[in-house]
C-alpha positions in Angstrom: 0.0 0.0 0.0 1.2 3.5 -0.8 1.6 6.0 1.9 -0.8 8.8 0.9 0.7 11.2 3.5 4.2 10.6 2.2 3.1 11.2 -1.4 2.6 14.9 -0.6 6.3 15.2 0.1 7.4 14.0 -3.4 9.5 16.6 -5.3 8.7 16.8 -9.0 11.7 16.2 -11.1 11.0 19.0 -13.6 11.1 21.9 -11.0 14.2 23.9 -10.3 16.2 22.9 -7.3 14.7 24.3 -4.1 11.2 24.9 -5.4 9.6 21.6 -4.6 9.8 21.3 -0.8 7.6 22.7 1.9 9.3 24.1 5.0 6.9 25.4 7.6 4.3 26.4 5.0 6.8 28.5 2.9 8.2 27.6 -0.6 11.9 27.8 -1.1 12.7 29.5 -4.5 15.9 30.1 -6.5 16.6 32.5 -9.4 16.4 30.5 -12.6 18.1 33.3 -14.6 21.2 34.1 -12.5 23.4 37.0 -13.6 26.4 35.3 -15.3 28.5 38.4 -14.8 31.1 39.8 -17.3 33.7 37.6 -18.9 37.3 38.3 -17.9 38.8 41.2 -19.8 41.1 40.1 -22.6 43.9 42.5 -23.5 44.4 43.4 -27.1 47.8 43.2 -28.7 48.1 47.0 -28.7 47.5 47.1 -25.0 50.6 45.0 -24.2 52.8 45.7 -27.3 53.8 49.3 -27.8 55.1 48.5 -31.3 51.7 47.3 -32.3 50.2 50.4 -30.7 52.5 52.7 -32.8 51.5 50.7 -35.9 47.8 51.3 -35.2 48.6 55.0 -34.6 50.3 55.2 -38.0 47.4 53.5 -39.7 44.9 55.9 -38.2 47.1 58.9 -39.1 47.4 57.5 -42.6 43.6 57.4 -43.0 43.3 61.0 -41.8 46.0 62.0 -44.3 44.3 60.1 -47.1 41.1 62.0 -46.2 42.9 65.3 -46.6 44.2 64.2 -50.0 40.7 63.3 -51.0 39.5 66.8 -50.1 42.3 68.3 -52.1 41.5 66.0 -55.0 37.9 67.0 -54.8 38.8 70.7 -55.2 41.2 69.9 -58.0 38.6 67.9 -59.9 36.1 70.7 -59.6 38.6 73.0 -61.3 40.0 70.6 -63.9 37.0 68.8 -65.4 34.5 70.8 -67.5 30.9 70.3 -66.7 30.1 68.8 -70.1 32.9 66.2 -70.3 31.6 62.6 -70.6 33.9 59.6 -70.1 33.4 55.8 -70.2 34.0 54.1 -66.8 33.4 50.3 -66.5 31.0 49.1 -65.2 29.1 52.4 -65.0 29.2 53.2 -68.7 29.2 56.8 -69.9 29.1 59.2 -67.0 29.9 62.8 -66.3 33.6 63.1 -65.5 33.0 66.0 -63.1 30.2 64.3 -61.1 32.0 60.9 -60.9 35.3 62.5 -59.7 33.5 64.7 -57.2 31.6 61.8 -55.7 34.6 59.5 -55.6 37.0 62.0 -54.0 34.4 63.3 -51.5 33.5 59.7 -50.6 37.1 58.8 -50.0 37.5 61.9 -47.8 34.5 61.1 -45.6 35.1 57.4 -45.5 38.7 57.8 -44.3 37.7 60.1 -41.5 35.1 57.5 -40.3 37.5 54.5 -40.8 40.2 56.3 -38.9 38.0 57.1 -36.0 36.7 53.5 -35.8 40.2 52.0 -36.0 41.4 54.4 -33.3 38.5 53.4 -31.0 38.9 49.6 -31.6 42.7 49.4 -31.3 43.9 52.2 -29.1 41.1 53.5 -26.9 40.1 51.7 -23.7 37.8 48.8 -24.4 37.1 47.4 -20.9 33.4 47.1 -20.2 32.2 48.9 -17.1 28.9 48.1 -15.3 26.9 51.1 -14.1 23.7 50.8 -12.3 20.7 52.6 -13.6 19.9 55.9 -12.0 17.3 58.5 -11.9 17.1 61.1 -14.6 17.9 63.9 -12.3 21.6 64.0 -11.3 22.9 64.9 -7.9 26.3 66.4 -7.2 27.9 63.0 -6.7 26.7 61.7 -10.1 27.8 64.9 -11.9 31.3 64.6 -10.4 31.3 60.9 -11.4 30.5 61.8 -15.0 33.1 64.5 -15.0 35.7 62.0 -13.7 34.6 59.5 -16.3 35.1 62.1 -19.1 38.6 62.9 -17.8 39.5 59.3 -17.6 38.1 58.6 -21.1 40.0 61.5 -22.6 43.2 60.3 -20.9 42.7 56.7 -22.0 41.9 57.7 -25.6 45.4 59.0 -25.9 44.1 62.2 -27.6 46.6 64.3 -25.7 49.5 61.9 -25.8 49.2 60.7 -29.4 49.9 64.0 -31.1 50.2 62.4 -34.6 46.6 61.1 -34.5 45.3 64.3 -33.0 46.9 66.6 -35.5 46.0 64.6 -38.6 42.4 64.1 -37.4 42.1 67.9 -36.8 43.6 68.5 -40.2 41.1 66.1 -41.9 38.1 67.6 -40.1 39.2 71.1 -41.0 39.7 70.4 -44.6 36.6 68.4 -45.4 34.2 71.4 -45.1 36.3 73.0 -47.9 34.5 70.6 -50.2 31.2 72.1 -49.3 32.5 75.6 -49.8 33.7 74.7 -53.3 30.3 73.2 -54.1 28.7 76.5 -53.3 30.6 78.0 -56.2 28.6 75.8 -58.6 25.3 77.5 -57.6 25.8 79.8 -60.6 28.1 82.4 -62.1 29.3 85.2 -59.9 27.3 88.4 -60.4 30.4 90.6 -60.3 29.3 94.0 -61.5 26.7 92.8 -64.0 23.8 94.1 -62.0 25.3 97.6 -61.9 25.4 98.2 -65.6 23.3 97.8 -68.7 23.9 98.1 -72.5 23.1 101.8 -72.4 26.1 104.0 -73.1 26.7 107.4 -74.4 25.6 107.7 -78.0 23.4 104.5 -78.0 20.3 105.1 -80.1 16.8 104.3 -78.7 15.2 101.6 -80.9 11.4 101.3 -81.1 10.3 97.9 -79.9 7.5 97.7 -82.4 9.3 99.0 -85.6 12.9 98.1 -84.8 13.8 101.6 -86.1 15.5 104.4 -84.2 13.2 106.7 -82.3 12.9 110.3 -83.3 11.3 113.0 -81.1 8.4 113.5 -83.6 7.5 109.8 -83.2 6.6 110.3 -79.5 3.4 112.3 -79.0 2.2 113.9 -75.8 0.4 111.3 -73.6 1.8 108.3 -75.5 3.8 105.4 -74.0 6.5 103.8 -76.1 9.0 101.0 -75.3 12.6 101.1 -76.5 15.7 99.0 -76.3 19.4 99.9 -77.0 20.8 99.8 -80.5 22.8 96.6 -81.1 20.6 94.3 -78.9 19.7 91.3 -81.1 17.5 88.3 -80.3 20.2 86.0 -81.6 22.5 87.0 -78.8 23.0 84.3 -76.1 22.4 86.9 -73.3 19.5 88.6 -75.1 17.0 88.0 -72.3 19.4 89.0 -69.6 20.3 92.3 -71.3 16.7 93.1 -72.2 15.7 92.6 -68.6 18.1 95.3 -67.5 17.9 97.8 -70.5 14.1 97.9 -71.3 12.8 101.5 -71.4 9.5 103.3 -71.1 9.4 106.5 -73.3 6.7 109.0 -72.4 6.2 112.5 -73.6 4.9 115.1 -71.1 4.3 118.7 -71.3 7.4 120.4 -70.0 5.3 122.4 -67.5 3.9 119.1 -66.1 7.4 117.8 -65.1 7.8 118.5 -61.3 11.2 117.1 -60.7 14.1 119.4 -61.7 16.5 116.5 -62.6 13.9 114.8 -64.6 13.4 117.9 -66.6 17.1 118.3 -67.2 17.5 114.7 -68.3 14.6 114.8 -70.7 14.4 116.1 -74.3 11.5 118.4 -75.2 9.4 116.7 -72.5 10.4 113.2 -73.6 11.5 111.2 -70.6 13.0 107.7 -70.4 12.6 105.5 -67.4 13.4 101.8 -66.7 10.6 99.5 -67.5 11.6 97.1 -64.7 9.7 97.5 -61.5 11.9 98.1 -58.4 9.9 95.6 -56.3 10.5 92.1 -57.9 11.4 93.0 -61.4 8.1 92.8 -63.3 7.8 94.7 -66.6 5.6 97.8 -66.2 3.2 98.5 -69.0 0.1 100.2 -67.6 0.1 104.0 -68.1 -2.6 106.5 -67.0 -2.4 109.4 -69.3 -4.1 112.1 -67.2 -2.2 111.5 -63.9 1.1 110.4 -65.6 1.1 107.3 -63.3 2.3 103.9 -64.3 1.2 100.7 -62.5 3.0 97.5 -62.1 0.5 94.7 -62.9 2.2 92.2 -60.5 1.7 93.9 -57.1 0.2 97.3 -58.0 3.3 99.4 -57.2 2.4 102.9 -58.6 5.0 105.5 -59.8 4.6 109.1 -60.7 6.4 109.7 -64.0 6.0 113.5 -63.7 7.8 113.6 -60.4 11.0 111.5 -60.8 9.0 108.2 -61.0 8.7 108.3 -57.2 6.6 105.5 -55.5 3.0 106.5 -54.8 1.7 103.1 -53.7 2.7 99.5 -53.3 5.6 97.5 -52.1 8.3 99.0 -54.4 11.1 100.4 -52.3 12.5 103.2 -54.6 11.8 105.1 -57.8 12.3 103.9 -61.3 15.8 104.8 -62.6 15.8 107.5 -65.3 18.0 107.4 -68.4 19.4 110.7 -69.6 18.6 111.3 -73.3 19.2 113.7 -76.1 19.4 113.6 -79.9 22.3 113.0 -82.3 23.2 114.7 -85.5 20.7 112.6 -87.4 17.8 113.7 -85.2 17.4 110.3 -83.4 17.0 109.9 -79.7 20.2 108.7 -78.0 21.3 107.9 -74.4 23.9 110.2 -72.8 25.2 107.3 -70.6 24.1 104.4 -68.5 21.6 104.5 -65.6 23.3 106.0 -62.6 21.9 103.3 -60.3 21.1 99.6 -60.7 17.7 98.9 -62.3 15.1 96.5 -61.0 14.8 95.2 -57.4 17.2 96.4 -54.8 20.2 94.1 -54.1 22.9 93.8 -51.5 25.2 96.4 -53.0 22.6 99.1 -52.8 23.1 101.3 -49.8 
């Protein structure tokens, strides 16, 4: 016969040790997932062999130097290769020589900085694992001091101050890489130089009627009329035709001399004929709406209004300054001519205007 009382004391075989017995009504338990701890630290070759450490230092410095060479090559390629040069490179096929060389050299420069930093960390910086208990988000004075000491210790163990070759080459590589970005900015477009300051108008240039393509004569312009003109020599076949037209386009209006209020406007006119830039000084829209009775012109884009009888001053709208006036006269043939260029840049204000 089996002992029923004794059967209650049987320990199941599949329970962890210490969990099956009853002792005074309590159950003895053991942690089934004990903390195994950290494995013993294994020193690297560089930690015990200074020759190997110096070799790693030279490798890291070499990568940083290679990064600097990549940056220099990037700048050189930007200057050497024309934008339209196409070359065949296996296996990519026909590609732009400029784009391929820029991508390759910049990639080398950035990769070598990253590879150098990784190799430095893996071979020369301290690699011993340190256990730190979790803490609250807010830090007390003791914790802050602990972090500060860890930072000092980490900086010391990294060898940043002691290994001058790595430090200097890394700083050189990090300093030179941004030069690649500066060079790229040059490709945003041609430099403006002084192109915004000047137009095709010059002393003796004839005013050409936009509609007839013939030189304008004073008798062609009647009181109250609005005529558009361009400088003699501007042809649609020119590569920069649109650019030159956008700066040199003129409005020709004939006023009664007594209606001209501005003294300089009167002096720069010829028999009441005045010439103003057609380009609005707000955002550069062409002006074409003229009110005969008030002598006002209106920009159709944002409704800037100018008084052509008073130096083309701004009456209304967002334009910041008057329309530039062109000084005109007539030549020996009786045609209207310019007596020089505009004395200020035409169109919207830009950074040189002060």
